[in-house]
C-alpha positions, 0 to 999 in steps of 0.5 A: 484496498489493493494497490499497485506501487510503481517505482521510477525505474518501472518496478511495480509492487502489489500491496494491500493498504492497511491504514491511511490518514491524510499524508501517511499510508501503511501497506503490506507489500508482496515480497517485502518482509516488513510493512512499508510506510509511505508519506505524501509531500505536496502532491507526491508520495514517497517511500521511507527512503524518500524515493518517489512512487506512483499508484495504480489501482486494479479496476473492474473484474479480475482478468486471468492471473489477477487476484480476485480478493484479498482477505485480512482479518479485521482485527489484524488490520485495525491493530496495524492501523492503530499502532501506526497512527496512535489510534 
């Protein structure tokens, strides 16, 4: 799933969700060398450094300049999720 993460200072980062369980999510973020892990406490999501973030989702058809699709090999996605969550 393609997801936009919005930081409190207004910065928006494009990400791809690799794995998600109830209160944890691992994402690959554009411009970041490592996988990011987010956690939920109550109704708020946080980065590993406890910075609160909000999510925006791309809905409908792609407009000019938007990504039409993102393809990640199923084996890579499954491996990342299994490792992150001990599956």
